[in-house]
Each structure stands twice: as C-alpha cells, then as structure tokens.
C-alpha positions in Angstrom: -35.3 -7.3 -26.8 -33.5 -4.1 -27.7 -35.1 -2.3 -24.8 -34.5 -5.2 -22.3 -30.7 -5.4 -22.9 -30.0 -1.7 -22.0 -32.2 -2.1 -18.9 -30.3 -5.2 -17.8 -27.0 -3.4 -18.4 -28.2 -0.4 -16.3 -29.2 -2.6 -13.4 -25.8 -4.4 -13.5 -24.0 -1.0 -13.5 -26.2 0.2 -10.6 -25.4 -3.0 -8.7 -21.7 -2.6 -9.2 -21.7 1.1 -8.3 -23.7 0.5 -5.2 -21.5 -2.3 -4.0 -18.3 -0.2 -4.5 -19.3 3.0 -2.7 -19.8 1.4 0.7 -17.3 1.0 3.5 -17.5 1.8 7.2 -17.0 5.3 6.0 -13.6 7.0 6.1 -14.2 8.2 9.7 -15.2 4.8 11.0 -12.2 3.1 9.3 -9.9 5.7 10.6 -11.1 5.3 14.2 -10.7 1.5 14.2 -7.2 1.6 12.7 -6.0 4.4 15.0 -7.2 2.7 18.1 -6.0 -0.8 17.3 -2.6 0.2 18.6 -4.0 0.7 22.1 -4.2 -3.0 22.4 -0.6 -3.8 21.4 1.4 -5.5 24.2 4.5 -3.8 25.7 6.9 -6.1 23.9 5.8 -4.6 20.5 8.1 -1.6 21.3 7.4 1.3 19.0 4.5 -0.3 17.1 2.0 1.8 19.0 3.4 4.7 17.0 1.9 3.3 13.9 -1.5 4.6 15.0 -1.7 7.8 12.9 -0.2 6.1 9.8 -2.8 3.3 10.1 -5.6 5.9 10.5 -4.4 8.0 7.6 -4.3 5.0 5.2 -7.4 3.2 6.6 -9.4 3.9 3.5 -6.7 3.2 0.9 -8.5 0.0 0.0 -11.7 1.9 -0.8 -9.8 4.4 -2.9 -8.3 1.6 -5.0 -11.7 0.5 -6.3 -11.7 3.1 -9.0 -8.4 1.8 -10.5 -8.4 -1.9 -9.5 -11.4 -3.9 -10.7 -10.6 -6.8 -8.3 -10.7 -4.7 -5.2 -14.4 -4.2 -4.6 -15.3 -7.8 -4.1 -12.8 -8.1 -1.2 -14.9 -5.8 1.0 -18.0 -8.0 1.4 -19.5 -11.4 1.4 -23.2 -12.0 0.7 -23.0 -15.0 3.0 -26.7 -15.6 3.2 -26.8 -16.5 -0.5 -25.2 -19.8 0.5 -27.4 -22.6 1.6 -24.6 -23.9 3.8 -24.7 -20.7 5.9 -28.5 -21.0 6.3 -28.1 -24.6 7.4 -25.3 -23.8 9.8 -22.6 -25.8 8.0 -20.6 -23.2 6.1 -17.2 -24.4 4.8 -14.3 -22.0 5.5 -12.4 -23.2 2.5 -12.9 -21.1 -0.6 -11.8 -24.1 -2.7 -14.7 -26.1 -1.4 -17.1 -23.4 -2.3 -15.6 -23.0 -5.8 -15.9 -26.8 -6.3 -19.6 -26.6 -5.5 -20.7 -23.3 -7.1 -17.9 -22.3 -9.5 -15.5 -19.4 -9.3 -17.9 -16.8 -10.9 -20.6 -17.4 -8.3 -18.2 -17.3 -5.4 -16.6 -14.1 -6.7 -20.0 -12.4 -7.2 -20.8 -13.1 -3.5 -17.6 -11.4 -2.3 -14.4 -12.8 -0.9 -14.0 -10.7 2.3 -12.8 -13.5 4.7 -10.2 -14.9 2.3 -9.0 -11.4 1.3 -8.5 -10.7 5.0 -6.5 -13.9 5.5 -4.4 -13.2 2.4 -3.6 -9.7 3.7 -2.7 -11.2 7.1 -0.2 -13.5 5.3 1.2 -10.6 3.3 1.8 -8.7 6.5 3.6 -11.6 8.1 5.9 -11.8 5.0 6.6 -8.0 5.1 7.5 -8.1 8.8 9.8 -11.1 8.2 11.6 -9.0 5.5 11.6 -6.0 7.8 10.1 -4.0 5.0 8.6 -1.5 7.4 7.0 0.8 4.8 5.2 -2.0 3.1 4.2 -3.6 6.4 2.5 -0.4 7.6 0.5 -0.1 4.3 -0.5 -3.8 4.5 -1.5 -3.4 8.2 -3.7 -0.4 7.2 -5.4 -2.6 4.5 -5.8 -5.4 7.0 -7.6 -3.0 9.3 -9.9 -2.0 6.5 -11.0 -5.6 5.8 -11.3 -6.4 9.5 -13.5 -3.3 10.0 -15.7 -4.3 7.0 -16.1 -7.7 8.7 -17.6 -5.9 11.7 -20.2 -4.1 9.7 -23.4 -6.2 9.5 -24.4 -4.9 6.1 -21.1 -6.1 4.6 -22.1 -9.7 5.3 -25.5 -10.0 3.7 -27.2 -9.9 0.3 -29.5 -7.2 1.7 -26.5 -4.9 2.0 -28.5 -1.7 1.3 -31.9 -2.8 2.6 -33.0 -3.3 -1.0 -35.0 -6.4 -0.1 -36.7 -4.9 2.9 -37.7 -1.5 1.5 -34.9 0.3 3.3 -32.6 1.3 0.4 -30.0 3.8 1.5 -29.5 2.3 5.0 -25.9 1.4 4.3 -24.7 5.0 3.9 -27.1 6.3 6.6 -25.8 3.9 9.2 -22.1 3.6 8.5 -21.3 7.1 7.2 -23.9 9.7 8.0 -24.6 8.4 11.5 -21.0 7.7 12.4 -20.0 11.2 11.2 -22.5 12.7 13.6 -21.7 10.6 16.6 -18.0 9.7 16.2 -17.1 11.5 19.4 -19.3 9.1 21.4 -17.3 6.1 20.2 -14.6 5.3 22.7 -12.0 2.5 22.9 -10.5 0.8 25.9 -7.4 -1.4 25.9 -8.0 -5.1 25.8 -5.3 -7.9 25.8 -4.5 -9.3 22.4 -4.6 -13.0 21.7 -2.4 -15.2 19.6 -4.5 -16.6 16.8 -3.7 -20.3 15.9 -6.2 -20.5 13.1 -6.7 -17.0 11.5 -9.4 -18.1 9.0 -11.5 -19.6 11.9 -11.0 -16.4 13.8 -12.2 -14.3 10.9 -15.3 -16.4 10.3 -16.1 -16.2 14.0 -16.4 -12.5 14.0 -18.2 -12.4 10.7 -20.9 -14.7 12.1 -21.1 -12.5 15.2 -21.5 -9.3 13.2 -24.2 -10.9 11.1 -26.2 -11.6 14.3 -26.8 -7.8 14.6 -28.3 -7.5 11.1 -31.9 -7.8 12.2 -31.4 -5.3 15.0 -30.0 -2.8 12.6 -32.8 -3.2 10.1 -35.4 -2.9 12.9 -33.6 0.2 14.3 -33.8 1.9 10.9 -37.5 1.2 10.6 -38.2 2.5 14.1 -36.1 5.7 13.6 -38.0 6.3 10.3 -41.3 5.8 12.0 -40.5 8.3 14.7 -38.9 11.0 12.5 -41.2 10.5 9.5 -38.2 10.4 7.2 -34.6 9.2 6.9 -32.7 12.4 6.4 -33.4 14.6 9.5 -31.4 15.1 12.6 -34.2 13.4 14.5 -33.9 10.3 12.4 -30.1 10.1 13.0 -30.5 10.8 16.7 -33.0 7.9 17.0 -30.9 5.6 14.8 -28.0 6.2 17.1 -30.2 5.6 20.2 -31.3 2.3 18.8 -27.9 1.1 17.4 -25.3 2.9 19.5 -24.7 0.2 22.1 -23.9 -2.6 19.6 -22.2 -0.2 17.2 -19.7 0.9 19.9 -19.2 -2.8 20.7 -18.4 -3.7 17.1 -16.0 -0.8 16.9 -14.2 -1.9 20.1 -14.0 -5.5 18.9 -12.8 -4.6 15.4 -9.9 -2.6 16.9 -9.0 -5.3 19.3 -9.2 -8.1 16.7 -7.2 -6.1 14.3 -4.6 -5.7 17.0 -4.6 -9.5 17.6 -4.1 -10.2 13.9 -1.2 -7.8 13.7 0.3 -9.2 16.9 0.0 -12.8 15.5 1.6 -11.7 12.2 4.4 -10.1 14.3 5.0 -13.3 16.4 4.9 -15.5 13.3 7.5 -13.2 11.6 9.9 -13.7 14.5 8.9 -10.6 16.6 11.1 -8.1 14.6 12.2 -5.0 16.5 11.6 -1.6 14.9 14.8 0.3 14.2 15.4 3.1 16.8 15.7 5.7 14.1 12.2 4.8 12.9 10.8 4.9 16.4 12.2 8.4 16.9 10.8 9.5 13.6 7.3 8.2 14.4 7.4 9.9 17.8 7.4 13.3 16.3 4.0 15.1 16.7 3.0 18.7 15.7 3.2 21.5 18.3 0.6 23.8 16.6 -2.7 23.5 14.7 -2.3 21.7 11.4 -4.9 21.4 8.7 -3.9 18.6 6.2 -4.7 18.3 2.6 -7.8 16.1 2.0 -7.2 12.6 0.8 -7.9 11.5 -1.8 -7.7 14.6 -3.9 -9.3 14.9 -6.4 -12.1 12.8 -5.0 -15.3 11.2 -6.1 -18.0 10.5 -3.6 -16.2 11.2 -0.3 -12.8 12.4 1.1 -11.2 12.5 4.5 -10.0 15.8 6.0 -7.6 15.6 8.9 -6.4 18.2 11.4 -4.3 18.3 14.5 -5.3 20.3 17.6 -2.9 21.0 20.5 -3.8 20.7 24.2 -4.3 24.5 24.7 -7.4 24.4 22.4 -9.3 21.7 24.3 -12.6 23.0 25.4 -12.9 25.5 22.6 -15.4 25.4 19.7 -14.2 24.3 16.3 -16.1 25.2 13.2 -15.7 23.2 10.0 -17.1 24.7 6.8 -17.1 23.8 3.1 -17.9 26.5 0.5 -17.7 26.8 -3.2 -15.3 29.3 -4.8 -17.9 32.0 -4.7 -18.2 31.7 -0.9 -21.6 29.9 -1.0 -21.9 27.6 2.0 -22.2 23.8 1.3 -22.1 22.7 4.9 -21.0 23.9 8.3 -20.7 22.1 11.7 -19.6 23.2 15.1 -18.2 20.8 17.7 -16.4 21.3 21.0 -12.9 20.0 21.1 -12.8 17.4 23.9 -9.4 15.9 23.3 -6.2 17.1 21.7 -4.4 15.3 18.9 -5.5 14.2 15.4 -9.1 14.5 14.3 -10.8 13.8 11.0 -14.0 14.8 9.1 -15.4 12.9 6.2 -16.9 15.1 3.5 -19.3 13.3 1.2 -19.7 15.2 -2.1 -22.2 12.7 -3.4 -24.4 13.3 -0.3 -24.3 17.1 -1.0 -25.0 16.6 -4.7 -21.9 18.6 -5.7 -21.1 19.5 -9.3 -17.5 18.8 -10.4 -15.2 21.7 -9.5 -13.1 23.3 -6.8 -14.3 23.7 -3.2 -12.8 25.3 -0.1 -12.7 23.7 3.3 -12.0 25.7 6.4 -11.4 25.1 10.1 -11.8 27.9 12.7 -11.0 27.6 16.4 -10.5 30.6 18.6 -8.6 33.2 16.5 -7.1 30.6 14.2 -8.5 30.1 10.7 -7.1 28.0 7.9 -8.5 26.9 4.5 -7.5 24.6 1.7 -8.8 23.7 -1.7 -10.1 20.4 -2.8 -11.3 19.1 -6.2 -14.5 17.1 -6.7 -14.8 15.0 -9.8 -18.3 13.7 -10.6 
C-alpha cells in the first residue's frame, strides 16, 4: 500500500500538470483576439482599436493558472464523459448536471461553457459601468475561453491522445504546428450577430468543434506514418496539410463568434460610446521597429514575444534567435515579413528543455538588430 499511494499521487499530479499547460498556444490566442475586432460593426466606434490590447492579453487566463487554483478547469470540458452527450441529450444547465453527478464530478470534467457565459456577463457589467480598463481585460479573457471552445482537444476526455496512443498531440497541434504556420491563417470580416441565448450559442460551437476531433486524431496518425516520427518538419508539414482547412475555419469562426459575444454585451450594456480621449490614445502606433519585453517574464513553459515592424521593412527577411548568456544558440528561425504591424513569436522553454536561468532573444531585419533578456524558471 505504501508504494501504491505515491504512485497514485504522482499520476494525479501528472494529470493536473498536463491539463494546465494546454491552451491554443499564445500565438493562436493572440491571433484570434486581435482579429476579432475586424468583425465589429461601424456603430462600435473606436472599439476596433482594442485589437492590440486584446492580443497582448489573450493568454492572461493561462498565466493565472500558476496562482489561481480555480482557473485551470475553466479552459476545458471533457464532455464525452457525460452519458447525456453521448445520447444527444446534454443539459446546458450546470445546476442540472450538479444535481445528477455532484459538484466534484462536474468540476473535474471542466466548466468551460459556464466560465465563458460568466465572463460574458462580467463584460456586460463592466461596459455598463464604463469601466474601460476592466472591460478590455475581461474581453481578452472572454476571447481566451471562446478560442479554447474552438479547439477540439479542449472538449474531450482524450485531450492529449492518451487513450489512442497519441500522447503529446495537444501541444503538437495547437502550439508547435500553429507557430510554424501562423502566417497562413488569415481572417476575413463577417457580420456579427446579436445573441439572444448566449449559453445555447456557446454549446452550439462546442459541439461543432468536437465534430473535428476524429479528423484531428486521424491526421496525427497519418502524419506520423508518413514522417516516421512526431517531431520532424516533415511531420508538421503533413499535419498542417491534413488539418489546415478545418483549423483555419475554426480560427475564423472563433474570431467572429468572439466579436458577436462582445457586440451582444455592448448592446446589452446600452451601447456605451468610448471617450474621444481614449480613442485618440488607442490610435497611436509606433513609427519604428519595436521589440517588446516578453510576457510573462519570468516564465515557466512558454512566453510570448511581440515586435512591431513598419511598412518599409515589408519584404525583408527577419531572423528571430534565442541564445543563452554564453552565446550558444537555442533556436533560430527566418521568415519573410509579409505585412507590417504587430507580430508575435511564442517561445516554449519546456519544448527546448531549458534549465532555469537567463536567456537572450534577438530580432534582426536589414541592418537593425535588437536583443532583450528573459528569465526561465523551471
């Protein structure tokens, strides 16, 4: 018995850690939040200028997991652990589920849809109060939960392929693949809709996202079969080939549905106008290359690095590099700059098996080079 208890505790800890490290990846969340404002109608004057703030704070909810023990379970729902889902009669009321299964069971399966609805309600209240700073932060969190709801692996008990012999698929799909192919994910403007029943709206897109689960698992198996592994560039290229169409669709729909939820909150709050001074402040953009401090810093697992590129550098090659303090290279990538404006790179210290310490990240484009320090805490 003495040997069994430590083993059980280890498995529980492993389960909790593996649940908490996953999200769409900082880059994916940032893309969805930033592009949600493309869908805002003209009457939401100035709200389109929230785009960079929403992008910058898109992963705040993930970063809170280390300090808030209640945060992690808001990011998923293992919906196929419920018999009602399998029989096509899933109740949208959390109270109904609690009455049938008890709070502990419902909590363990994750509360993503109800966390999304609660955040939507909080946004409505903040807009009613005209608490603009709070409203922007809540809108960023809402974007995070909506994006999680469009990631098929956030809606299943098989969230990391552990039941199909595909462990690690979660990070491979949503972080490593998206980092490589983020420039191929584009967004087009779609009309927003007013949502009469937000909880129904949320469950509708959860069910739709879940419908892509088998396609994703099959794509991972096929990519592995072709490449002979799950860590080569060939594997990721094949995984993108097999999943790119529905992944781009899910990104597009996540951004539009987030916009519809924000629009609905705005209407319900009385359609408050942004102060002109705030609109002018949000309109300011850099006029030269800017490399921002990574966030979070210090970081555990991954961090987001943002930079701004002016128009005159479009078409040039940008090199992004990470080294240790002795100059030894950890990673280096080159990409052609296709558009000006804000860009981001997610750096995953866990993936590169870093030791705790100081590291240097550098961007180089043309004759311009800039570096900053970041701290990794294992």
